[in-house]
C-alpha positions as CSV (number, residue, x, y, z in Angstrom):
1,M,173.0,124.0,154.5
2,D,173.5,122.7,151.1
3,Q,175.1,119.5,152.4
4,V,172.3,118.9,154.8
5,T,169.7,119.3,152.1
6,S,171.5,116.9,149.7
7,H,171.7,114.2,152.5
8,L,168.0,114.5,153.2
9,V,167.1,114.1,149.5
10,M,169.2,111.0,149.2
11,A,167.7,109.5,152.4
12,L,164.0,110.0,151.4
13,P,162.6,107.2,149.3
14,Y,160.6,107.7,146.0
15,P,156.9,107.6,146.3
16,W,156.7,105.0,143.5
17,R,158.8,102.1,142.2
18,V,161.5,103.2,139.8
19,K,162.9,100.8,137.3
20,F,166.4,101.6,136.0
21,L,167.2,100.8,132.4
22,R,169.9,98.4,131.9
23,Q,171.2,96.5,128.9
24,R,170.2,92.8,128.8
25,T,172.8,90.5,127.9
26,A,172.6,87.8,125.3
27,D,172.6,85.1,128.0
28,A,169.6,86.7,129.7
29,D,167.5,86.9,126.5
30,E,168.0,83.3,125.3
31,P,166.7,80.5,127.5
32,T,169.1,77.8,128.6
33,D,168.9,74.2,127.5
34,E,167.5,73.1,130.9
35,E,164.7,75.6,130.6
36,V,163.8,74.4,127.1
37,V,163.7,70.8,128.2
38,E,161.6,71.6,131.2
39,D,159.1,73.7,129.2
40,T,158.7,71.0,126.5
41,S,158.2,68.2,128.9
42,T,155.6,70.2,130.8
43,T,153.7,71.1,127.6
44,V,153.7,67.6,126.1
45,G,152.4,66.1,129.3
46,T,149.4,68.4,129.2
47,K,146.1,66.5,128.3
48,G,144.7,67.3,124.9
49,Y,147.8,69.0,123.6
50,T,148.6,68.7,119.8
51,P,152.2,69.3,119.0
52,S,152.9,71.9,116.3
53,K,153.6,70.6,112.8
54,G,155.8,73.6,111.9
55,R,153.6,74.4,108.7
56,P,150.1,75.7,108.0
57,T,147.3,73.2,107.6
58,P,146.6,72.7,103.8
59,K,143.2,73.7,102.4
60,R,140.7,71.2,101.2
61,R,141.1,72.2,97.6
62,E,144.9,71.7,97.8
63,A,144.5,68.3,99.6
64,E,142.0,67.1,96.9
65,G,144.4,68.3,94.2
66,R,147.2,66.2,95.7
67,K,145.0,63.1,95.8
68,R,144.0,63.5,92.2
69,G,147.5,63.8,90.9
70,P,149.2,66.4,88.8
71,V,147.0,69.0,87.1
72,A,147.3,69.2,83.3
73,P,148.8,72.5,82.1
74,P,146.4,75.1,80.8
75,P,145.8,75.2,77.0
76,R,148.1,77.5,75.1
77,T,145.8,78.3,72.2
78,Q,142.1,78.7,71.7
79,R,142.0,75.7,69.3
80,E,143.6,73.5,72.0
81,A,141.0,74.7,74.6
82,A,138.1,74.0,72.2
83,K,139.6,70.5,71.5
84,R,139.7,69.7,75.2
85,S,136.2,70.8,75.7
86,R,134.9,68.6,72.9
87,G,136.7,65.6,74.2
88,T,138.7,62.9,72.4
89,K,138.1,61.9,68.8
90,D,136.6,58.6,69.8
91,D,134.0,60.3,72.0
92,R,133.0,62.7,69.2
93,R,132.7,59.8,66.8
94,R,130.5,57.8,69.1
95,A,128.3,60.9,69.8
96,T,128.0,61.6,66.1
97,A,127.1,58.0,65.3
98,E,124.5,58.0,68.0
99,R,122.9,61.2,66.8
100,R,122.7,59.9,63.2
101,E,121.1,56.7,64.4
102,R,118.5,58.5,66.5
103,M,117.8,60.9,63.7
104,A,117.4,58.1,61.2
105,A,115.0,56.3,63.6
106,G,112.8,59.5,63.8
107,D,113.6,60.5,67.4
108,E,112.1,64.0,67.8
109,R,115.0,65.0,70.1
110,Y,117.5,64.6,67.3
111,L,115.6,65.7,64.3
112,L,116.2,68.9,62.4
113,A,113.8,71.8,62.9
114,R,112.3,71.2,59.4
115,D,111.5,67.5,60.3
116,K,110.0,68.0,63.7
117,G,106.3,67.8,64.6
118,P,103.4,65.4,63.9
119,V,102.5,67.2,60.7
120,K,105.9,66.6,59.1
121,A,105.8,63.0,60.2
122,Y,102.4,62.6,58.6
123,V,103.7,64.1,55.3
124,R,106.7,61.7,55.3
125,N,104.5,58.7,55.8
126,L,102.2,59.9,52.9
127,V,105.2,60.2,50.6
128,D,106.8,57.0,51.7
129,S,103.6,55.0,51.2
130,R,103.7,55.6,47.4
131,R,106.1,55.1,44.6
132,H,107.0,58.2,42.5
133,L,109.0,58.8,39.3
134,I,110.6,61.7,41.1
135,G,112.6,59.2,43.1
136,L,114.6,58.6,39.8
137,F,115.6,62.3,39.6
138,M,119.1,62.0,41.1
139,P,120.2,58.9,39.0
140,L,118.8,60.4,35.8
141,A,120.4,63.8,36.5
142,L,123.7,62.1,37.0
143,L,123.4,60.2,33.7
144,V,122.5,63.4,31.9
145,V,125.5,65.3,33.3
146,V,127.8,62.4,32.3
147,A,126.3,62.5,28.8
148,M,126.8,66.2,28.4
149,L,130.5,65.8,29.4
150,S,130.9,63.1,26.8
151,P,133.4,63.9,24.0
152,S,130.8,62.6,21.5
153,S,128.9,65.5,19.9
154,Y,126.0,63.1,19.0
155,V,125.4,62.3,22.7
156,Q,125.6,66.0,23.7
157,V,123.0,67.0,21.1
158,Y,120.4,64.6,22.5
159,A,121.4,65.0,26.2
160,A,119.9,68.5,26.5
161,P,116.4,67.6,25.2
162,V,116.3,64.5,27.4
163,L,117.2,66.5,30.4
164,F,114.5,69.1,29.7
165,A,111.8,66.4,29.2
166,V,112.8,64.7,32.5
167,L,112.7,67.9,34.4
168,L,109.2,68.7,33.0
169,V,107.8,65.3,34.0
170,F,109.3,65.6,37.5
171,A,107.9,69.1,37.9
172,V,104.4,68.0,36.9
173,E,104.4,65.0,39.2
174,G,105.9,67.0,42.1
175,F,103.0,69.5,41.7
176,F,100.4,66.8,42.1
177,V,102.2,65.1,44.9
178,G,102.4,68.3,46.9
179,R,98.8,69.2,46.2
180,S,97.5,65.8,47.4
181,V,99.7,66.0,50.5
182,V,98.4,69.4,51.4
183,K,94.8,68.3,51.1
184,A,95.4,65.3,53.3
185,V,97.1,67.5,56.0
186,R,94.3,70.0,56.0
187,V,91.8,67.2,56.7
188,K,93.8,65.5,59.4
189,F,95.3,68.7,61.0
190,P,92.8,71.5,60.3
191,D,94.5,73.9,62.8
192,A,98.0,73.3,61.6
193,P,99.8,76.7,61.0
194,D,102.0,75.2,58.2
195,R,101.8,77.0,54.9
196,A,100.7,75.0,51.8
197,L,103.7,76.0,49.8
198,G,106.1,74.8,52.6
199,L,104.3,71.5,52.9
200,G,104.2,70.9,49.2
201,W,107.9,71.7,48.8
202,Y,108.7,69.4,51.8
203,A,106.8,66.5,50.1
204,F,108.5,67.2,46.8
205,V,112.0,67.1,48.2
206,R,111.1,63.9,50.2
207,A,109.8,62.2,47.1
208,S,112.8,63.2,44.9
209,Q,115.2,61.4,47.2
210,I,116.2,57.8,46.8
211,R,114.2,55.7,49.3
212,K,117.3,54.2,51.0
213,L,118.9,57.7,51.5
214,R,115.9,59.4,53.0
215,V,116.4,60.8,56.5
216,P,114.5,60.0,58.7
217,K,114.1,56.5,57.4
218,P,110.7,55.5,56.0
219,Q,108.4,54.1,58.7
220,V,105.9,52.7,56.2
221,K,106.2,50.5,53.2
222,P,104.9,51.3,49.7
223,G,101.2,50.5,49.5
224,D,100.6,50.8,53.3
225,E,97.6,52.8,54.4
226,V,98.4,56.0,56.3
227,R,95.9,57.3,58.8
């Protein structure tokens, strides 16, 4: 009975397809040379096929960097970074010279905060249209300092009184210059918020400078009428 049962089991087929595991050889895994040639020829002949380059497509930034050439190494110190940001020495010199020229010409974009505005321009024109003794302050002060440093005691004795008298004359004239300038500004600019003390001091400092060294440069000549 057992033999008959075993024969029946072996004779009956499986209800589904059974795959038996087997070890694939190296020859079965790797395609032959003929298969590679046939596959390549078939793929190349396909319309619109682009052969593989064997490497990823470079990004736009990388491609532009290659066109521009090698990139400079990063700055090693903070001073070097600041120097690169400012540019070369020639560029800085040209920029400084241009700023000085524009400032001397009275360009509002390049003037200091103390010199900006129509009120300050009017004060400068008032001062530059007249001649003042205060303009000799710097040369006389230099002469007095040299005299006080002189080894001669006779010169030193008279240098101090002369310096005191010069300062007194300059102070008196500066007071009247500032006063007249403030009155003229109040008439022309009645709504100007500038303080009288600030306007008077600005006029005094302007008048005490040598005419050729004034910045911005004078726009009027001595004796011209300022309106």
